[in-house]
C-alpha positions as CSV (number, residue, x, y, z in Angstrom):
1,M,166.0,63.7,114.2
2,F,168.9,64.8,116.3
3,R,172.1,65.5,115.2
4,I,174.6,63.0,115.4
5,Q,176.6,64.9,118.8
6,T,173.3,64.5,120.7
7,Y,174.3,60.8,120.3
8,Y,177.4,60.7,121.5
9,L,176.4,63.2,124.4
10,I,174.0,61.0,125.4
11,A,176.3,57.7,125.1
12,C,178.9,59.8,127.4
13,L,176.0,60.6,130.3
14,I,175.5,56.5,130.3
15,V,178.8,55.9,130.7
16,T,179.2,58.4,133.5
17,G,176.0,58.8,135.0
18,V,174.9,54.6,134.7
19,L,177.4,52.4,134.3
20,P,180.2,53.6,137.6
21,F,176.9,52.0,139.5
22,V,176.9,48.9,137.5
23,F,180.8,48.3,137.1
24,P,183.5,48.6,140.2
25,L,186.5,50.6,139.7
26,W,188.9,48.1,141.3
27,K,188.9,45.1,144.0
28,D,191.2,45.5,147.1
29,A,193.8,42.7,148.2
30,S,190.9,41.0,150.4
31,G,188.3,40.9,147.1
32,K,186.3,43.7,147.9
33,S,184.5,45.5,145.1
34,F,184.9,48.9,145.5
35,Y,182.8,51.6,143.7
36,F,182.7,54.9,142.8
37,M,180.4,56.3,145.3
38,M,182.8,55.2,148.3
39,D,185.0,58.3,147.6
40,I,183.4,62.0,147.6
41,A,186.4,62.4,145.5
42,Y,185.3,60.0,142.7
43,T,181.2,60.5,143.3
44,A,182.2,64.6,142.7
45,L,183.6,64.5,139.3
46,F,181.4,61.6,137.8
47,G,178.5,63.8,139.0
48,L,180.2,66.8,137.5
49,S,180.9,65.3,133.9
50,S,177.1,63.4,134.1
51,T,176.3,67.0,134.8
52,L,178.2,68.7,132.2
53,S,177.0,66.4,129.5
54,L,173.2,66.2,130.4
55,L,173.7,70.5,129.9
56,S,175.5,70.0,127.1
57,I,172.6,67.6,125.5
58,L,170.4,70.3,126.5
59,S,171.9,73.4,125.3
60,H,171.8,72.1,121.5
61,A,171.0,75.5,120.0
62,K,174.3,76.8,121.2
63,R,176.7,75.2,119.7
64,Q,179.8,77.0,120.8
65,Q,178.9,76.6,124.2
66,Q,178.1,73.2,123.6
67,F,181.8,73.0,122.6
68,V,182.8,74.7,125.4
69,M,180.9,72.1,127.8
70,G,182.9,69.7,125.7
71,R,186.1,70.6,126.0
72,L,185.7,71.4,130.1
73,N,184.4,67.3,129.9
74,I,187.3,66.5,128.6
75,I,189.4,68.0,131.6
76,L,187.2,66.8,134.1
77,N,187.7,63.2,132.4
78,L,191.9,63.6,132.1
79,I,191.4,64.7,136.2
80,L,189.4,61.8,136.8
81,L,191.8,59.4,134.8
82,G,194.9,61.3,136.4
83,L,193.4,59.9,139.8
84,F,192.5,56.7,138.6
85,V,196.6,56.5,137.7
86,Y,197.5,57.9,141.1
87,R,195.7,55.6,142.8
88,T,197.0,52.4,140.5
89,L,200.6,53.5,140.7
90,N,199.7,53.5,144.8
91,L,198.3,50.0,145.1
92,S,201.5,48.3,143.3
93,G,203.1,48.7,146.2
94,E,200.7,46.4,148.3
95,A,202.0,43.0,149.6
96,A,201.3,39.1,148.5
97,T,198.0,39.9,147.0
98,V,197.7,42.4,144.5
99,S,194.4,43.9,143.7
100,E,192.7,43.4,140.6
101,K,191.7,46.5,138.7
102,G,187.8,46.9,137.0
103,I,186.5,48.1,134.2
104,G,185.5,50.8,135.9
105,M,188.3,52.4,135.4
106,F,188.6,52.6,132.1
107,L,185.3,54.5,131.9
108,P,186.8,58.2,131.8
109,I,188.7,56.7,128.5
110,F,185.6,55.9,127.0
111,S,184.3,59.3,127.9
112,I,186.7,61.3,126.8
113,V,186.5,59.6,123.2
114,L,182.6,60.0,123.0
115,L,183.5,64.0,123.8
116,V,185.8,64.2,121.1
117,L,183.7,62.7,118.8
118,A,181.1,65.2,119.6
119,N,183.2,68.2,119.7
120,K,184.4,67.3,116.5
121,A,180.9,67.0,114.9
122,I,179.8,70.4,116.5
123,K,182.9,72.3,115.0
124,K,181.8,70.9,111.6
125,D,178.1,71.7,112.5
126,E,180.0,75.4,113.3
127,D,181.9,75.2,110.2
128,L,179.0,74.8,107.8
129,V,177.2,77.3,109.2
130,K,179.8,80.2,108.7
131,S,179.7,78.9,105.3
132,V,176.2,79.1,104.7
133,D,176.5,82.9,106.2
134,R,179.3,83.7,104.4
135,L,177.8,83.1,101.3
136,R,174.4,85.5,101.8
């Protein structure tokens, strides 16, 4: 029914578009959960990543464009991951109570893995089409 990269991209859309609402990024020293929508930068980056995943799913006929959007999405998630690492390193100097990191901080890693798998499948499809064209 769908190509395998579509399933990877749908999973990536769920990871970046749905799961951040469920899992907090971290808990501060007082025990209050911090969600992505409490910071405009995280909201924008998760929103852009979800939008790129959706656009990539919808452009299934244009494999090269899909591949480029996947690469851009990987870069976007690496930036998001870098912001989380920066935030974690800044939190390390807290007083006696250390904040607890949430599973939401690992969402960009899952997204990057899914995007790499999707791009690998897109590349495989593109190579297959080129080899068939060469045989003609």
